[in-house]
Biopython code that builds the backbone (N, CA, C, O; Angstrom):
import numpy as np
from Bio.PDB.StructureBuilder import StructureBuilder

atoms = [
    (1, "MET", "N", (-91.416, -22.745, 44.475)),
    (1, "MET", "CA", (-90.582, -22.940, 44.531)),
    (1, "MET", "C", (-89.561, -24.051, 44.879)),
    (1, "MET", "O", (-88.725, -24.581, 44.147)),
    (2, "PHE", "N", (-89.873, -24.291, 46.328)),
    (2, "PHE", "CA", (-88.777, -25.904, 46.783)),
    (2, "PHE", "C", (-89.466, -27.139, 46.962)),
    (2, "PHE", "O", (-89.266, -27.868, 47.933)),
    (3, "ASP", "N", (-90.397, -27.430, 45.903)),
    (3, "ASP", "CA", (-91.416, -28.124, 46.107)),
    (3, "ASP", "C", (-90.185, -29.366, 46.133)),
    (3, "ASP", "O", (-90.624, -30.051, 47.057)),
    (4, "ARG", "N", (-89.420, -29.785, 45.858)),
    (4, "ARG", "CA", (-88.548, -31.617, 46.520)),
    (4, "ARG", "C", (-87.926, -31.213, 47.779)),
    (4, "ARG", "O", (-87.759, -30.152, 48.381)),
    (5, "PRO", "N", (-87.769, -31.895, 47.876)),
    (5, "PRO", "CA", (-86.793, -31.936, 49.454)),
    (5, "PRO", "C", (-85.508, -32.010, 48.702)),
    (5, "PRO", "O", (-85.315, -32.250, 47.510)),
    (6, "ALA", "N", (-84.539, -31.710, 49.822)),
    (6, "ALA", "CA", (-83.102, -31.822, 49.072)),
    (6, "ALA", "C", (-82.799, -32.962, 49.800)),
    (6, "ALA", "O", (-83.154, -33.228, 50.948)),
    (7, "THR", "N", (-81.857, -33.864, 48.755)),
    (7, "THR", "CA", (-81.493, -35.026, 49.130)),
    (7, "THR", "C", (-79.881, -34.657, 49.159)),
    (7, "THR", "O", (-79.292, -33.791, 48.513)),
    (8, "ARG", "N", (-79.317, -35.688, 50.212)),
    (8, "ARG", "CA", (-77.715, -35.498, 50.683)),
    (8, "ARG", "C", (-77.296, -36.875, 49.825)),
    (8, "ARG", "O", (-77.995, -37.880, 49.698)),
    (9, "GLN", "N", (-76.161, -36.677, 49.355)),
    (9, "GLN", "CA", (-75.158, -38.013, 48.630)),
    (9, "GLN", "C", (-74.160, -37.661, 49.398)),
    (9, "GLN", "O", (-73.555, -36.594, 49.501)),
    (10, "THR", "N", (-73.998, -39.166, 50.185)),
    (10, "THR", "CA", (-72.584, -38.980, 51.057)),
    (10, "THR", "C", (-71.344, -39.770, 49.932)),
    (10, "THR", "O", (-71.375, -40.493, 48.936)),
    (11, "MET", "N", (-70.421, -39.191, 50.706)),
    (11, "MET", "CA", (-69.249, -40.305, 49.905)),
    (11, "MET", "C", (-69.282, -41.122, 50.784)),
    (11, "MET", "O", (-70.079, -41.059, 51.720)),
    (12, "THR", "N", (-68.188, -42.276, 50.589)),
    (12, "THR", "CA", (-67.165, -43.134, 51.601)),
    (12, "THR", "C", (-66.139, -42.242, 51.899)),
    (12, "THR", "O", (-65.595, -41.383, 51.205)),
    (13, "PRO", "N", (-65.928, -42.674, 53.320)),
    (13, "PRO", "CA", (-64.667, -42.074, 53.449)),
    (13, "PRO", "C", (-63.045, -43.110, 52.629)),
    (13, "PRO", "O", (-61.917, -42.933, 53.090)),
    (14, "GLU", "N", (-63.269, -43.943, 51.623)),
    (14, "GLU", "CA", (-62.046, -44.236, 50.652)),
    (14, "GLU", "C", (-62.800, -43.266, 49.121)),
    (14, "GLU", "O", (-62.222, -42.581, 48.277)),
    (15, "ALA", "N", (-64.266, -43.606, 49.284)),
    (15, "ALA", "CA", (-64.298, -42.298, 48.149)),
    (15, "ALA", "C", (-63.929, -40.585, 48.283)),
    (15, "ALA", "O", (-63.771, -39.697, 47.445)),
    (16, "PHE", "N", (-63.903, -40.608, 49.097)),
    (16, "PHE", "CA", (-63.423, -39.567, 49.333)),
    (16, "PHE", "C", (-61.927, -38.838, 49.410)),
    (16, "PHE", "O", (-61.482, -37.690, 49.370)),
    (17, "ALA", "N", (-61.385, -40.287, 49.553)),
    (17, "ALA", "CA", (-59.511, -40.368, 50.206)),
    (17, "ALA", "C", (-59.041, -40.586, 48.613)),
    (17, "ALA", "O", (-57.845, -40.334, 48.470)),
    (18, "SER", "N", (-59.537, -40.889, 47.715)),
    (18, "SER", "CA", (-59.540, -41.094, 46.353)),
    (18, "SER", "C", (-59.347, -39.992, 45.333)),
    (18, "SER", "O", (-58.767, -39.992, 44.247)),
    (19, "LEU", "N", (-60.160, -38.827, 46.159)),
    (19, "LEU", "CA", (-60.586, -37.076, 45.708)),
    (19, "LEU", "C", (-58.941, -36.925, 44.780)),
    (19, "LEU", "O", (-58.005, -36.917, 45.580)),
    (20, "GLY", "N", (-58.698, -36.864, 43.972)),
    (20, "GLY", "CA", (-57.665, -35.989, 42.881)),
    (20, "GLY", "C", (-56.377, -37.030, 43.584)),
    (20, "GLY", "O", (-55.512, -36.567, 44.328)),
    (21, "GLU", "N", (-56.429, -38.064, 43.303)),
    (21, "GLU", "CA", (-55.592, -39.313, 43.150)),
    (21, "GLU", "C", (-54.995, -39.514, 42.121)),
    (21, "GLU", "O", (-55.488, -39.956, 41.083)),
    (22, "ASN", "N", (-53.727, -39.170, 42.332)),
    (22, "ASN", "CA", (-53.046, -38.995, 40.836)),
    (22, "ASN", "C", (-52.865, -37.980, 40.153)),
    (22, "ASN", "O", (-51.954, -37.498, 39.480)),
    (23, "GLN", "N", (-53.570, -37.808, 40.348)),
    (23, "GLN", "CA", (-53.984, -35.609, 39.905)),
    (23, "GLN", "C", (-53.338, -34.936, 41.169)),
    (23, "GLN", "O", (-52.227, -35.114, 40.670)),
    (24, "VAL", "N", (-53.201, -34.650, 41.724)),
    (24, "VAL", "CA", (-53.544, -33.230, 42.862)),
    (24, "VAL", "C", (-52.282, -34.398, 44.173)),
    (24, "VAL", "O", (-52.602, -35.469, 44.687)),
    (25, "ALA", "N", (-51.029, -33.706, 44.329)),
    (25, "ALA", "CA", (-50.656, -32.984, 45.946)),
    (25, "ALA", "C", (-49.746, -32.002, 46.893)),
    (25, "ALA", "O", (-49.946, -30.849, 46.513)),
    (26, "TYR", "N", (-49.247, -32.019, 47.481)),
    (26, "TYR", "CA", (-49.051, -31.237, 48.563)),
    (26, "TYR", "C", (-47.930, -31.562, 48.894)),
    (26, "TYR", "O", (-47.339, -32.614, 48.648)),
    (27, "ILE", "N", (-47.537, -30.531, 49.558)),
    (27, "ILE", "CA", (-46.156, -30.749, 49.729)),
    (27, "ILE", "C", (-46.195, -29.954, 50.657)),
    (27, "ILE", "O", (-46.397, -28.783, 50.334)),
    (28, "LYS", "N", (-45.995, -30.320, 52.373)),
    (28, "LYS", "CA", (-45.174, -30.492, 54.132)),
    (28, "LYS", "C", (-44.254, -30.166, 54.033)),
    (28, "LYS", "O", (-43.599, -30.504, 53.047)),
    (29, "ALA", "N", (-43.651, -29.218, 55.148)),
    (29, "ALA", "CA", (-42.567, -29.008, 56.071)),
    (29, "ALA", "C", (-42.352, -29.921, 56.757)),
    (29, "ALA", "O", (-43.495, -29.847, 57.208)),
    (30, "ILE", "N", (-41.908, -30.821, 57.328)),
    (30, "ILE", "CA", (-41.362, -31.078, 58.505)),
    (30, "ILE", "C", (-39.790, -31.936, 59.338)),
    (30, "ILE", "O", (-38.706, -32.137, 58.791)),
    (31, "ARG", "N", (-39.969, -32.092, 59.973)),
    (31, "ARG", "CA", (-38.584, -31.692, 61.398)),
    (31, "ARG", "C", (-38.169, -33.543, 60.724)),
    (31, "ARG", "O", (-38.961, -34.476, 60.586)),
    (32, "SER", "N", (-37.008, -33.517, 60.498)),
    (32, "SER", "CA", (-36.286, -34.457, 59.664)),
    (32, "SER", "C", (-36.447, -35.910, 60.935)),
    (32, "SER", "O", (-36.185, -37.063, 60.592)),
    (33, "GLU", "N", (-36.742, -35.684, 61.843)),
    (33, "GLU", "CA", (-36.740, -36.474, 63.298)),
    (33, "GLU", "C", (-38.148, -37.103, 62.786)),
    (33, "GLU", "O", (-38.429, -38.282, 63.001)),
    (34, "GLN", "N", (-38.677, -36.556, 62.356)),
    (34, "GLN", "CA", (-40.799, -37.108, 62.140)),
    (34, "GLN", "C", (-40.309, -38.043, 60.136)),
    (34, "GLN", "O", (-40.773, -39.103, 59.714)),
    (35, "VAL", "N", (-39.959, -37.719, 59.887)),
    (35, "VAL", "CA", (-39.609, -38.867, 58.485)),
    (35, "VAL", "C", (-39.864, -39.660, 58.690)),
    (35, "VAL", "O", (-40.716, -40.182, 57.970)),
    (36, "ALA", "N", (-39.236, -40.527, 60.045)),
    (36, "ALA", "CA", (-39.034, -41.913, 60.109)),
    (36, "ALA", "C", (-40.455, -42.572, 60.127)),
    (36, "ALA", "O", (-40.558, -43.586, 59.437)),
    (37, "PHE", "N", (-41.612, -42.138, 60.838)),
    (37, "PHE", "CA", (-42.545, -42.392, 60.958)),
    (37, "PHE", "C", (-43.725, -42.495, 59.854)),
    (37, "PHE", "O", (-44.800, -42.988, 60.195)),
    (38, "LEU", "N", (-43.534, -42.045, 58.575)),
    (38, "LEU", "CA", (-44.656, -41.344, 57.817)),
    (38, "LEU", "C", (-44.392, -42.943, 57.190)),
    (38, "LEU", "O", (-45.429, -43.011, 56.531)),
    (39, "SER", "N", (-43.754, -44.177, 56.968)),
    (39, "SER", "CA", (-43.911, -45.706, 56.646)),
    (39, "SER", "C", (-42.624, -46.310, 56.667)),
    (39, "SER", "O", (-41.543, -45.831, 56.326)),
    (40, "VAL", "N", (-42.870, -47.308, 57.069)),
    (40, "VAL", "CA", (-42.073, -48.229, 57.281)),
    (40, "VAL", "C", (-40.516, -47.944, 56.166)),
    (40, "VAL", "O", (-39.347, -47.970, 56.550)),
    (41, "GLU", "N", (-40.927, -47.736, 55.013)),
    (41, "GLU", "CA", (-39.649, -48.110, 54.234)),
    (41, "GLU", "C", (-38.875, -46.504, 54.651)),
    (41, "GLU", "O", (-37.667, -46.531, 54.417)),
    (42, "ALA", "N", (-39.303, -45.363, 55.128)),
    (42, "ALA", "CA", (-38.520, -43.867, 55.448)),
    (42, "ALA", "C", (-37.538, -44.249, 56.621)),
    (42, "ALA", "O", (-37.609, -44.952, 57.629)),
    (43, "PRO", "N", (-36.368, -43.273, 55.875)),
    (43, "PRO", "CA", (-35.014, -43.134, 56.618)),
    (43, "PRO", "C", (-35.349, -42.548, 57.372)),
    (43, "PRO", "O", (-36.333, -41.817, 57.486)),
    (44, "ILE", "N", (-34.044, -42.963, 58.402)),
    (44, "ILE", "CA", (-33.900, -42.611, 59.057)),
    (44, "ILE", "C", (-33.261, -41.388, 59.552)),
    (44, "ILE", "O", (-32.125, -41.636, 59.956)),
    (45, "LEU", "N", (-33.642, -39.962, 59.679)),
    (45, "LEU", "CA", (-32.308, -39.225, 59.203)),
    (45, "LEU", "C", (-31.915, -38.673, 60.173)),
    (45, "LEU", "O", (-32.504, -39.206, 61.114)),
    (46, "GLU", "N", (-31.032, -37.639, 60.666)),
    (46, "GLU", "CA", (-30.235, -36.817, 61.465)),
    (46, "GLU", "C", (-31.346, -36.317, 62.268)),
    (46, "GLU", "O", (-32.404, -36.410, 61.645)),
    (47, "ALA", "N", (-31.442, -35.937, 63.157)),
    (47, "ALA", "CA", (-32.408, -34.404, 63.585)),
    (47, "ALA", "C", (-31.635, -33.480, 63.390)),
    (47, "ALA", "O", (-30.455, -33.266, 63.111)),
    (48, "GLY", "N", (-32.933, -32.771, 63.682)),
    (48, "GLY", "CA", (-32.633, -31.208, 63.381)),
    (48, "GLY", "C", (-32.760, -30.087, 61.803)),
    (48, "GLY", "O", (-32.597, -28.913, 61.468)),
    (49, "HIS", "N", (-33.143, -31.371, 61.252)),
    (49, "HIS", "CA", (-33.382, -30.446, 59.758)),
    (49, "HIS", "C", (-34.713, -29.926, 59.593)),
    (49, "HIS", "O", (-35.437, -29.707, 60.565)),
    (50, "LEU", "N", (-35.034, -29.737, 58.514)),
    (50, "LEU", "CA", (-36.376, -29.844, 57.863)),
    (50, "LEU", "C", (-36.073, -29.579, 56.639)),
    (50, "LEU", "O", (-35.341, -28.869, 55.951)),
    (51, "VAL", "N", (-37.139, -30.648, 56.568)),
    (51, "VAL", "CA", (-37.115, -31.120, 55.342)),
    (51, "VAL", "C", (-38.700, -30.971, 54.606)),
    (51, "VAL", "O", (-39.669, -30.451, 55.159)),
    (52, "PHE", "N", (-38.683, -31.579, 53.195)),
    (52, "PHE", "CA", (-40.269, -31.120, 52.365)),
    (52, "PHE", "C", (-40.503, -32.640, 51.691)),
    (52, "PHE", "O", (-39.743, -33.380, 51.067)),
    (53, "VAL", "N", (-41.642, -32.739, 52.026)),
    (53, "VAL", "CA", (-42.154, -33.876, 51.873)),
    (53, "VAL", "C", (-43.734, -33.655, 50.737)),
    (53, "VAL", "O", (-44.764, -32.998, 50.891)),
    (54, "LEU", "N", (-43.367, -34.329, 49.913)),
    (54, "LEU", "CA", (-44.888, -34.487, 48.474)),
    (54, "LEU", "C", (-45.682, -35.615, 48.903)),
    (54, "LEU", "O", (-45.254, -36.769, 48.920)),
    (55, "PHE", "N", (-47.036, -35.206, 49.306)),
    (55, "PHE", "CA", (-48.033, -35.909, 49.668)),
    (55, "PHE", "C", (-48.959, -36.148, 48.716)),
    (55, "PHE", "O", (-49.476, -35.105, 48.316)),
    (56, "SER", "N", (-49.408, -37.241, 48.147)),
    (56, "SER", "CA", (-50.589, -38.098, 47.627)),
    (56, "SER", "C", (-51.857, -37.468, 47.700)),
    (56, "SER", "O", (-51.771, -37.403, 48.926)),
    (57, "ALA", "N", (-52.933, -36.957, 47.477)),
    (57, "ALA", "CA", (-53.939, -36.143, 47.387)),
    (57, "ALA", "C", (-54.299, -37.136, 49.100)),
    (57, "ALA", "O", (-54.288, -36.418, 50.100)),
    (58, "ASP", "N", (-54.521, -38.326, 49.277)),
    (58, "ASP", "CA", (-55.207, -39.372, 49.689)),
    (58, "ASP", "C", (-53.794, -39.295, 51.642)),
    (58, "ASP", "O", (-53.812, -39.685, 52.809)),
    (59, "GLY", "N", (-53.049, -38.659, 50.852)),
    (59, "GLY", "CA", (-52.002, -38.357, 52.568)),
    (59, "GLY", "C", (-50.363, -39.480, 52.639)),
    (59, "GLY", "O", (-49.519, -39.566, 53.530)),
    (60, "LYS", "N", (-50.459, -40.151, 51.354)),
    (60, "LYS", "CA", (-49.210, -40.526, 51.659)),
    (60, "LYS", "C", (-47.641, -40.250, 51.066)),
    (60, "LYS", "O", (-47.908, -40.297, 49.865)),
    (61, "PRO", "N", (-46.587, -40.065, 51.108)),
    (61, "PRO", "CA", (-45.247, -39.470, 51.063)),
    (61, "PRO", "C", (-45.248, -40.495, 50.241)),
    (61, "PRO", "O", (-45.461, -41.705, 50.316)),
    (62, "ILE", "N", (-44.805, -39.316, 49.009)),
    (62, "ILE", "CA", (-44.639, -40.264, 47.285)),
    (62, "ILE", "C", (-42.608, -39.452, 47.273)),
    (62, "ILE", "O", (-41.787, -40.159, 46.689)),
    (63, "VAL", "N", (-42.183, -38.366, 47.783)),
    (63, "VAL", "CA", (-40.975, -37.760, 47.560)),
    (63, "VAL", "C", (-40.503, -36.907, 48.181)),
    (63, "VAL", "O", (-40.950, -35.763, 48.094)),
    (64, "LEU", "N", (-38.973, -37.364, 49.367)),
    (64, "LEU", "CA", (-38.869, -36.651, 50.441)),
    (64, "LEU", "C", (-37.329, -35.812, 49.436)),
    (64, "LEU", "O", (-36.471, -36.092, 48.599)),
    (65, "ALA", "N", (-37.845, -34.642, 50.308)),
    (65, "ALA", "CA", (-36.710, -33.619, 49.878)),
    (65, "ALA", "C", (-35.528, -32.607, 50.772)),
    (65, "ALA", "O", (-35.420, -32.494, 51.993)),
    (66, "ASP", "N", (-34.839, -32.045, 49.845)),
    (66, "ASP", "CA", (-34.117, -31.372, 50.601)),
    (66, "ASP", "C", (-34.767, -30.063, 51.148)),
    (66, "ASP", "O", (-35.095, -29.754, 52.294)),
    (67, "ASP", "N", (-34.870, -29.227, 49.672)),
    (67, "ASP", "CA", (-35.591, -28.020, 49.715)),
    (67, "ASP", "C", (-37.461, -28.266, 48.759)),
    (67, "ASP", "O", (-37.958, -29.221, 48.162)),
    (68, "HIS", "N", (-38.039, -26.605, 49.130)),
    (68, "HIS", "CA", (-39.048, -26.860, 48.384)),
    (68, "HIS", "C", (-38.669, -26.935, 46.917)),
    (68, "HIS", "O", (-39.149, -27.930, 46.373)),
    (69, "ASP", "N", (-38.150, -26.382, 46.354)),
    (69, "ASP", "CA", (-38.663, -26.390, 44.992)),
    (69, "ASP", "C", (-38.039, -27.938, 44.703)),
    (69, "ASP", "O", (-38.590, -28.292, 43.660)),
    (70, "ASP", "N", (-37.036, -29.136, 45.210)),
    (70, "ASP", "CA", (-36.594, -30.521, 44.891)),
    (70, "ASP", "C", (-38.150, -30.982, 45.021)),
    (70, "ASP", "O", (-38.700, -31.255, 43.954)),
    (71, "ALA", "N", (-38.717, -31.068, 45.902)),
    (71, "ALA", "CA", (-40.460, -31.477, 46.391)),
    (71, "ALA", "C", (-40.731, -30.998, 44.555)),
    (71, "ALA", "O", (-40.419, -31.528, 43.488)),
    (72, "THR", "N", (-41.299, -30.020, 44.855)),
    (72, "THR", "CA", (-42.357, -29.068, 43.636)),
    (72, "THR", "C", (-41.712, -30.024, 42.044)),
    (72, "THR", "O", (-42.468, -30.564, 41.237)),
    (73, "ASP", "N", (-40.152, -30.009, 41.939)),
    (73, "ASP", "CA", (-39.568, -30.743, 40.882)),
    (73, "ASP", "C", (-39.921, -32.535, 41.018)),
    (73, "ASP", "O", (-39.758, -33.043, 39.908)),
    (74, "GLY", "N", (-40.279, -33.404, 41.901)),
    (74, "GLY", "CA", (-40.616, -34.381, 42.158)),
    (74, "GLY", "C", (-42.447, -34.222, 41.395)),
    (74, "GLY", "O", (-42.993, -34.803, 40.456)),
    (75, "ALA", "N", (-42.824, -33.362, 42.176)),
    (75, "ALA", "CA", (-44.633, -33.306, 41.608)),
    (75, "ALA", "C", (-44.176, -32.769, 40.063)),
    (75, "ALA", "O", (-44.063, -33.788, 39.381)),
    (76, "ASN", "N", (-43.924, -31.793, 39.393)),
    (76, "ASN", "CA", (-43.574, -32.043, 37.791)),
    (76, "ASN", "C", (-43.625, -33.191, 37.362)),
    (76, "ASN", "O", (-44.542, -33.665, 36.692)),
    (77, "ASN", "N", (-42.361, -33.886, 37.814)),
    (77, "ASN", "CA", (-41.872, -34.797, 37.428)),
    (77, "ASN", "C", (-42.607, -36.000, 37.169)),
    (77, "ASN", "O", (-42.300, -36.785, 36.271)),
    (78, "LEU", "N", (-43.716, -36.172, 38.063)),
    (78, "LEU", "CA", (-44.926, -37.302, 38.002)),
    (78, "LEU", "C", (-45.638, -36.820, 37.187)),
    (78, "LEU", "O", (-46.123, -37.590, 36.359)),
    (79, "GLU", "N", (-45.893, -35.705, 37.129)),
    (79, "GLU", "CA", (-47.411, -35.062, 36.302)),
    (79, "GLU", "C", (-48.199, -35.264, 37.405)),
    (79, "GLU", "O", (-49.012, -36.169, 37.590)),
    (80, "LEU", "N", (-47.829, -34.145, 38.289)),
    (80, "LEU", "CA", (-49.034, -33.922, 40.086)),
    (80, "LEU", "C", (-48.867, -32.869, 39.554)),
    (80, "LEU", "O", (-47.965, -32.627, 38.752)),
    (81, "GLU", "N", (-50.054, -31.795, 40.084)),
    (81, "GLU", "CA", (-50.432, -30.291, 40.372)),
    (81, "GLU", "C", (-50.326, -30.137, 41.666)),
    (81, "GLU", "O", (-51.201, -30.611, 42.389)),
    (82, "THR", "N", (-49.195, -29.420, 42.226)),
    (82, "THR", "CA", (-49.458, -29.760, 44.057)),
    (82, "THR", "C", (-50.504, -28.046, 44.298)),
    (82, "THR", "O", (-50.509, -27.024, 43.612)),
    (83, "VAL", "N", (-51.160, -28.363, 45.395)),
    (83, "VAL", "CA", (-51.809, -27.479, 46.003)),
    (83, "VAL", "C", (-51.691, -27.541, 47.519)),
    (83, "VAL", "O", (-51.515, -28.436, 48.346)),
    (84, "SER", "N", (-51.911, -25.820, 47.548)),
    (84, "SER", "CA", (-51.987, -25.139, 48.723)),
    (84, "SER", "C", (-52.941, -25.815, 50.040)),
    (84, "SER", "O", (-54.166, -25.758, 49.932)),
    (85, "VAL", "N", (-52.405, -26.363, 51.106)),
    (85, "VAL", "CA", (-53.134, -26.686, 52.646)),
    (85, "VAL", "C", (-52.747, -26.146, 53.320)),
    (85, "VAL", "O", (-51.651, -25.622, 53.120)),
    (86, "HIS", "N", (-53.387, -25.982, 54.421)),
    (86, "HIS", "CA", (-53.586, -25.260, 55.373)),
    (86, "HIS", "C", (-53.867, -25.278, 56.787)),
    (86, "HIS", "O", (-54.003, -24.220, 57.403)),
]
sb = StructureBuilder()
sb.init_structure("model")
sb.init_model(0)
sb.init_chain("A")
sb.init_seg("    ")
for serial, (resi, resn, name, xyz) in enumerate(atoms, 1):
    if name == "N":
        sb.init_residue(resn, " ", resi, " ")
    sb.init_atom(name, np.array(xyz, "f"), 0.0, 1.0, " ", f" {name:<3s}", serial, name[0])
structure = sb.get_structure()
């Protein structure tokens, strides 16, 4: 019944990171003071606000929004499916 030994295929970290690329994104709420740490191009915002960031599947920020609906609209405009991350 189980004559063959099980073989494992491993993925490189790069291949794993590219899963869902240009197809899937997620939205995360963060504090406005954290935005500047997302990338060199990120704006410096006034502290004390909640903002929403649309991230690509590999974790790169794509859209910065004031509310969840605007971040979702950004995903829709880019034809990305948003997924829930916990």
